[in-house]
C-alpha positions in Angstrom: 23.6 -13.7 0.5 23.2 -10.3 -1.1 21.0 -7.8 0.7 19.0 -4.9 -0.7 18.6 -2.2 2.0 15.8 0.3 1.5 16.0 3.7 3.3 12.3 3.4 3.7 11.2 6.7 5.2 9.0 8.2 2.4 10.3 5.7 -0.2 7.9 5.6 -3.2 9.4 2.4 -4.7 9.5 0.0 -1.8 7.2 -2.5 -3.5 9.1 -2.4 -6.7 12.4 -2.8 -5.0 11.2 -5.8 -3.0 9.9 -7.4 -6.2 13.2 -7.0 -8.0 15.3 -8.2 -5.0 13.2 -11.3 -4.5 13.4 -12.2 -8.2 17.2 -12.2 -7.8 17.1 -14.2 -4.5 18.3 -11.3 -2.4 17.2 -10.6 1.1 15.5 -7.2 1.8 15.9 -5.0 4.8 13.6 -2.0 5.3 15.1 0.6 7.5 13.1 3.5 8.9 12.0 5.4 12.0 9.4 4.2 14.4 6.6 6.1 12.6 6.7 3.7 9.7 4.4 0.7 9.4 6.4 -2.0 7.5 4.0 -4.8 8.4 2.4 -5.0 4.9 5.9 -5.6 3.5 7.5 -7.8 6.2 4.7 -10.4 5.8 6.5 -11.4 2.6 9.2 -14.0 2.8 12.7 -12.6 2.8 11.7 -9.2 3.9 12.6 -7.8 7.4 12.6 -4.4 9.0 14.9 -2.4 11.3 13.1 0.4 13.1 15.4 3.2 14.3 14.9 6.2 16.6 13.7 9.4 15.0 16.7 11.4 14.1 18.3 12.9 11.0 20.8 10.1 10.3 19.5 7.1 12.4 18.5 5.1 9.4 21.7 5.9 7.5 23.9 4.6 10.3 21.8 1.5 10.8 22.2 0.7 7.2 26.0 1.4 7.1 26.7 -0.8 10.1 25.0 -3.8 8.4 26.3 -3.2 4.9 28.5 -5.7 2.9 30.3 -4.8 -0.3 27.9 -6.8 -2.6 24.8 -5.1 -1.2 22.7 -2.4 -2.8 21.0 0.5 -1.0 17.9 2.4 -2.3 18.0 6.0 -1.0 17.2 9.5 -1.8 20.0 10.8 0.4 23.3 11.7 -1.4 25.2 11.6 1.9 24.1 8.0 2.6 24.9 7.1 -1.1 28.4 8.5 -0.6 28.9 6.3 2.6 27.6 3.3 0.7 29.9 3.7 -2.2 32.8 4.2 0.2 32.0 0.8 1.7 32.2 -0.8 -1.8 28.4 -1.4 -2.1 25.9 0.0 -4.7 23.5 2.9 -4.3 20.5 3.8 -6.4 18.0 6.7 -6.1 14.3 6.2 -6.1 14.1 7.6 -9.7 16.6 5.0 -10.9 19.7 7.1 -10.9 22.7 4.9 -10.0 25.3 6.7 -7.9 29.0 6.3 -8.9 32.3 6.9 -7.0 33.5 9.0 -9.9 30.8 11.7 -9.4 29.7 11.5 -5.8 32.1 14.1 -4.6 30.8 16.7 -7.1 27.2 15.8 -6.0 28.1 16.2 -2.4 29.6 19.6 -3.1 26.5 20.7 -5.0 24.3 19.6 -2.1 26.5 21.6 0.3 26.3 24.7 -1.9 22.5 24.4 -2.2 22.3 24.1 1.6 24.5 27.2 2.1 22.3 29.1 -0.4 19.1 28.1 1.5 20.6 29.1 4.9 21.4 32.5 3.4 17.7 32.9 2.5 17.9 31.7 -1.1 15.4 29.3 -2.6 16.2 26.1 -4.5 13.6 24.2 -6.4 12.2 21.0 -4.9 12.1 17.7 -6.7 9.7 17.2 -9.6 6.5 15.2 -8.9 7.1 11.5 -8.9 5.7 9.9 -12.0 5.0 6.4 -13.4 8.0 6.9 -15.7 10.3 7.4 -12.6 9.0 4.1 -11.1 9.7 2.3 -14.4 13.2 3.7 -14.7 13.9 2.7 -11.1 12.8 -0.9 -11.7 14.9 -1.1 -14.9 18.0 0.4 -13.3 17.8 -1.9 -10.2 17.4 -4.9 -12.5 20.5 -3.9 -14.4 22.4 -3.5 -11.1 21.5 -7.0 -10.0 22.2 -8.4 -13.5 25.6 -6.7 -13.7 26.8 -8.2 -10.5 25.7 -11.7 -11.4 27.2 -11.7 -14.9 
């Protein structure tokens, strides 16, 4: 059975991701640190949680060790997306951006360059405020990911 993993720490589309996964008969696994309260989601059939220790990559490694090639991961983390793609699974951002093997190396390089710039005292802009349009785009993109793999 296909699984949708949600990198759930500060994920603004958890409810939407669960709804889409359940409509496609997929199981859902929420992964986050111990400060998260997943109870409101795990009361639903087909939704479980994995709580990990607080740490920069704890959730990432918990997802990767459980991942199968047909699975999909919802994440805001480009590094996790790169690992997911390397395992043959799908990755989607919370604003509906689907990550691809053809471009992930360039995205990782950009992330690294921005990190170097910040360490040197430079500033980079943060993400734009999350809007209803982002939520809709995410839902549509996730639906397409599920449909593409079933067709």
